[in-house]
N, C-alpha and C positions, 0 to 999 in steps of 0.2 A: 871556447875560443874557436874550434873547428866550425861550430854552426854560425858564429859571427863572420868568419872568413867567407863562408858559403853564401850569406846574405849579401855581404859586400861585393862579392864576385858577380851575382846575378843582378844586383840593383840597377846598373845602367840599361840592361836589356828590359827589366820590368819597367822602368821609366819611359823607355820607346814604345813598350806595348801599351803602357797607359795613355800615351798620347793618342794612339790609334783609338782606343776604346772611347775616351773623351770625344773624339771627332765623330765618331759614329753615333754616340749618344746625342750630341748637340744637333746633329744634322737630321736625324731621324726625328728628334722632338720638334725642331723648328719647322720641318716640312710636313710632318703628319697632322699636327694640331690644326692648322688652316684647312688642309685637306679634310679632316675629320669634320670641320664646320660645313664644308662643301657637301660631303657625303650625306650629312644630317638633313641639310636643306634639300637635298635631292630626294631623301626619303620622304620628306614632308611635302614634296611637290605634288601638284595635281596633275602631272603629265604622267600617265600610266607607263608608258615605255620607260621612261628615266627611272621611275620607281621600281620597276621589275628588274632592271640592270642593275640598280643599286643594291637591290635585295639579294640577287645571285653573287655580286661582288662580296658583299659581307658574309654569305653563306661560306663561299670558298675560302676567304682569308681568316674568319673565325673558326671555320670547321677543320682546317687542315694545320698541322703543325708547322711553325715559322720556320724550323730547320728545313723541312721538306720544301717550302717556299723559296728559300734561299737556293737550295740545291736545284730545283726547277729553273729558276730564272738564270743561274750561271751555266748549268750544264743541259738543261732541257731546251731553252729557247734557241740556242745554236741551231737545232735540228730544223727550226723553222726560219733560218737565216737571220736570227735576230741575237746579236752578240753584244755582251757587256764586259768590260773589265771586271777584276774582282771586287774592287771597292765599290764601284756604281751599282753592281748587281746585288752586293749586300744591302746597300743603303735602299735601293728600290724595293726589295723584298720587304725591309724592315719598315720602311714608310707606309706601304700599301697595308701591310699587316696591322700596324698600329692605327692608321687612319681608320680602318673598319671598326676597331674597338672604340675609338674616340668618336666616331660617327655615331655609333649607337647610344653612347654616354650622351653626347650633345643633343641628340633627338629626344630622349627622355627628359633632359633638362628642360628643353624648349616646351615639350607638351606639358611639363608640370606647372608651367606658368598660367595663371588665371585668365580665362578669356576676357575679364572684364578689363585687363590691362590693355588688350587690343582696343576695346571699345572706347576705353578713355582716351587712347592716343588718337583714334579717330574723331573723337569730340574735339581735340585740341587742334586737329588739321595736320597732324604729322603725317607724312608719307610712310609707305610700307617699309622703306630702306631705314628711315629714321626710327620708326617704331621698333624694327628689329635690333638695331645696332645701339640704340640709346635707352631703350626700356627692355625689351625682353632679353637679349643676350646679357646684359650685365647682372640681371637677376638669376638667369639660367646659371651662368658661371659660379654663383655662390652655391648653388645646389650641387652642381656636378664637380665641384673641387674635390671633394674626398675620393670619389672613385677614379678621377684623373690622376689625382697624385699616387694612387695605388699602382696605376699604369706605368706612371713615370719611374717608380721605384722598380717595377718588373723589368722596365726597359734596360736598366743598369744592369742586371745580371743577363739579360738576353742578348747583350752586346757579344757574350763569350760565344754565342753560336756560329759568329762569322768565321770562326777558324775552320769550318769545313770547306771554305774557298780559298784557304791559304792566306789569310791576313794576319799579320803578325800583332794581333792583339793580345790581351794579357794571358789569357788561357793558353794560347800556342806557345807563347814564350815560356811559360811555366813548363809545358810539357817538354819542350826542347832542353831547357835547362835542367830538368829532372833526369831526362836520359842522359844528359852529358856528363853529370857529376853523381848519378846513381844516388839521388836523395830525394825525399819528399819536401824537403824545406823549400823549394820555388814554389810549390802549390800553396804552403802555408802562408808565405809572404804574399802571394797574389789574393789569397782569400782576405788577408788583413787589409790589403789594399781596397778590394770591393767593399769590405765593411766599413772602411774610413769614408770612400766615396759615397757609398749609400747613406751613410749618417750625415753627411754634409748636405746631401740632396733633401733628405727628409727635414732637415733644420730649415732649410730655405723654404721648403713647401709648407712647413708649420707657420713660418713668419708670414709667407704669402696669405695663407688661410686667415689668420688673425686680422690682416689688412681688409680682407673681404667681409669681415664683421659688421662693417657700417651699414650693410643691408639689412642687418636684423631689425 
């Protein structure tokens, strides 16, 4: 009975934290996916300067911890007179980080398409833009869907890292509640919430992957 009372007591705070977690997840995903496409196209560009800049960007954001990136953007950039509030700083760090990963995944997917597809599109008189968006990208999406899905699932867990800048997401809520009532139960509840959320996301991704099967 005592455990049930603890759960009921912390539930409103957990729900508030879950709202913040969902906001971070959705915004990061919606912004990083198209940015990843842009990064991939720049990496495939024939303009050497742009390719080198994109390489450096990917090395930095894939080679350093996301936690460090969040801390640098929120605490480090003000040293250069560039200031962000807590929420935008967290979103910016996560978008830049995930766009680097998505960019490399998209690039690999685009490169995996047979060159005959380009030649066939040229014979049909399609422009480069139409060739990419109507022929190349749809096929690439089918091939890259599994690794993208893995990154999306990881993103659910990485939302917990924004606690370092003081955002009231699930993990921070659990820590505060745990200290207040001297119990580990808030962490158990939050863990279950993460499991359910990840389960829902995984099911949605499985459904989407099945829809892509018409390219087989």
